[in-house]
C-alpha positions, -999 to +999 in steps of 0.1 A: -108-502+365-109-501+327-100-531+306-063-532+303-060-512+335-044-522+368-044-513+405-016-520+430-024-536+464-003-554+489-002-592+496-013-593+533+010-623+539+042-609+525+037-572+521+048-575+484+030-555+458+004-573+437-011-558+405-048-565+400-055-564+363-085-566+341-073-581+308-108-585+293-141-571+305-152-587+338-122-609+341-098-600+369-064-615+380-038-607+406-001-609+396+029-607+419+052-578+413+082-599+422+102-611+391+108-648+391+143-644+377+160-626+406+133-611+428+134-576+415+102-555+415+085-554+380+071-522+368+033-516+367+016-531+336+019-510+305+008-518+270-002-553+281+032-561+296+051-561+329+087-552+326+115-561+350+141-532+350+169-554+365+175-578+337+148-571+311+123-599+316+089-592+302+056-608+313+021-608+298+000-585+319-031-607+315-016-640+325+018-634+341+034-657+314+070-650+304+071-631+271+109-629+271+136-639+296+159-643+313+130-653+336+116-688+328+088-690+353+056-670+351+047-644+378+027-660+406-010-654+403-036-645+429-074-651+428-095-619+426-132-619+433-157-591+425-187-583+447-206-553+434-180-526+429-155-541+452-125-563+442-110-586+468-075-601+466-075-638+475-046-661+482-017-668+459-025-697+436-002-727+437 
């Protein structure tokens, strides 16, 4: 996965989509695809942002932080570990 790239996987607990992103070289993060405003599915990361098509919220694709609302809470994050060439999605962080 290139820096700035993403891959979509499923949360094994909920079945919801999770985007694994690499915002900087060697740094990986999982971000929920469920908008914190009304539960809509956000679009895949593009140009460093995740966009919610329902009401226009935008999130930082490296951190999940709200860039503009109406959402006020960041996207939930997941731990991601790397072992060799394999990335593993961990649990959602609290």
